[in-house]
N, C-alpha and C positions, 0 to 999 in steps of 0.2 A: 755525583751524587744524583739519585733519582729525583723524578720529578713530586712527585708524592713526597719525598723529603721537604722538598724546598718550600711547597705548599705547607704541609706542617709549620716547619719554620719559621713563614712569613704571617701567620694567622692565630699559631697556637696561644700566645701570649694574651693578643684581645680577647678571645672567645673564650681562655678560662677566666680571664674577669668577668667578662660576661655571666658566664654561669656562677660562678662564686658570688657576683651581687644578688644574684636570682636566688640561688639554693642557700646563702651564707655558711656555705660549709666549706672545708677544703677538700676534704675527702669526695664529696658528693661532686665536687665542681671539676674534680677530674676525673670520675666516672666517666662526667657529662661530656668530657675534652673528647674523652677517646673515644666514649660509644658517637660524639656528633661525628668525628674526622671516620670510623669504621663509615658509618653511616653513608657520609659524604661519599666517598672513594666507592663505595655500593654501586650509589645512583649517580655517578660521576657522568652517564649515559643520559638521565632523565634534566641534567643539567641545560636550561634552552637559552642562555644568556640573555634573560630579559631585565636582569640586574647584574651585580658584578658576582665574581664566586665568593667576597667576604659578606657581602648582605645577603646571601643564599645559605652559607655555611650558619651564619649567625641565627638564621633564623630555624633552622635545626637543631643550634644549640640552648636556641629560646623553649622550643617546643619540648625537646628533652632536659632542660631543667626542670618546665614544671612537671615533667612524667614523674624526675625524682621526688619531688616531693609530695605528689598525687601518692606515689610505690610507699612512700613511709606512714602515708594516710595522716599527714599533720593535719590541724586546721586550719585551713586559712581565713582565720580570724571570722568564724561562721559568716561566709562569704553568703552564703544565699537569704541569713536572716534579713528579714523585711528592710532596708536601707530607711537609714533615719536621716536627716537633716541635723547639720552641727548647731546649736546654740548659740546665739549671739554673745551670750558668754563664758563660751567654751575656746571664743577665737585666742589665739594667744597673740600677745604684742612682739612682732618682730624688729623692733627698736630695741637697738643696745646689745642682740644678738652677735656676737662674733663669729661669723661666717668664712670655714677656711675649707677645700675641699677635704684636706683629713679627716677634718673633725665631725660631719658632714658625711663622708664615709663609714668612721667607726661608728658614727650613731646609729645608721640605719643599717650595722649589722646586728644592732641588739632590738631590732623593732621586729614584730611576731612576723610569722611568715607573709602573711596574707598582703599587710602593710608593705615590708621591703619589698614584695614582688611587686604591686603593682606601682610602686614610688619607681623600686631600678625600670621596670617598661617603661614609664611613661617621661621621666627625667633623665635616665641616664640614655636608656634605650634610642628615646624618640620616636617610641610606639604611640598613638592615639589610642583614646577609648575606647573605640570604635574595634581597634586591633588588637586591644589587651582583654577585651570582652569575648574578641574568635578566639582568641589563644588560650585564654583559662576558661573558656566555656561558662563563662557566666554573664548575668544582664551588663548592660551599661551603667544603670544605674547604682547595682554594686560596686562597679570597677569608679566611680564616680565618687562614690561614698569611702571607701577603703582607700582612695588618694588623698580624700578631705582629710580623714582620720588619720591615716600614715603620716600626712606634713605635719597635722597639729602634734601627733605624739612626737613626731624629729622636732619641733620647734621648743618643746615640752622639755626636751632631754637636753637641748643646746643651752636652753634658758638656766636650768636647775645646775648644768657643768659651769657656768659663767658665774652663778652666783657664788656655788661653792668656790670658786678661783677666788673672788673677790672676800670672801670672809679668811683665805687663805693670807691672802697679800697682807690684810690688815692685822693678822696676827703678828705676821712675822715682819 
């Protein structure tokens, strides 16, 4: 088996999941995965061992995923509008919300692109606000605002699901 195939088999699942979390679309994630591996293999000589191959490849996947969103000209939740702080009354009470990985992933997939992208990069991929701002070419304050709004929207969705499930249980 070739070294190329071994690298693909070792990293493809994790890189696909990263692309899917950012793009929110299976076909786009598959395209991102393929384009990322092609770029990585073509640029392998530029890999300097400053990080692991997986970290280097993940960076390529993140940039490609965001490029696909931009190509589709999807509004990333009006990112460049003047950021507004969340009002205190807008904050969702987290108590009583059932958190499971699967519920969070499902709810995140239904978020607008901007919220999903920022939350994925921050919570799941481990980037900080400054790094996300650089990757997405937006201001740090915009990243922070998108993160706060995205988190609030996610919590609202989970809370509504919990209320609905409780009503269904009462009926039956």
